[in-house]
N, C-alpha and C positions, 0 to 999 in steps of 0.2 A: 504494498498499500505505498506503503511514504517514497519510494523507488518508483512511482507509476502517480503522486503527487507532486516528486523533486522535477520531471519530465518533463508534468504539465507546468508548471508552476516559471519552471525556467523561458517556453517557448518565449509567454511571455514577457517577462524582466530580463530578459537579454534585448529586443525589441528598444529599450532606449538608455543611455552610457550617461551619465553626468559624474564627473572628470573634473576638482575644483583648485586649482593649488594652491600648494602647498609645503611648503617646503620643511615641514619638521612631523611624515606626516606618521615612517615607521614610529617612533618616539610615544605619538599620542597617540597611538594605532595600538597600544600593548598597552596600554587603559585602559579598569573601566568602563564602563556607561558612564557611569554616577558619578564620576570621578573627572570622566574626561566635560558632563552637564556641566560640573561645579565649578573650573578649569573657567568652562566658558562665565561660569552667574558672574567669575572674581574679574572678568573681560578676555580674558585670553582668546587668540583667535581661533581654531577651530573649521572648518576649510567639509578637514572627513567627518565628522561631526555631522555635517552638513547630508551631504552623501550619503550620512548609514540609514538619516533620516525619510529625508528622499525615497528610496532603494525599502524605507521599511512602509514608509506611508503607500505606494506602489501593489508593493505584497497587502497590504492591509488589505486593500482595495477590488485585486482583483481575488483576496481571497474573497473578498461577502460579495459581490456579479459578479455571477460567471452562467451564462449559456441555462435560460430556465426554469432561473430564480427569479427574485426582486432583485431589483434594483439596488445597492448601497443604501440609496440617501431619501426613498421610499418615497419621491418626487414627480407624483406627471403619476400616481397613483390615486385611485376611486375607490373605496372601500365600503 
């Protein structure tokens, strides 16, 4: 089931690539997401974290809006 899920999502996720310039990508990617968020709250710049959230949002939208199901935002649905 995991392999089917991965293959299905990979087709859609690979359509878009976002790469923001970040000189310190390797050092920051070794940190956990909460650690990276804390650094951003303190004013640090982390374009890699922006990329991560962009891709996570895309994943959630793909997972929640599939053919044959209701749209994720329910706009236009008449009950």
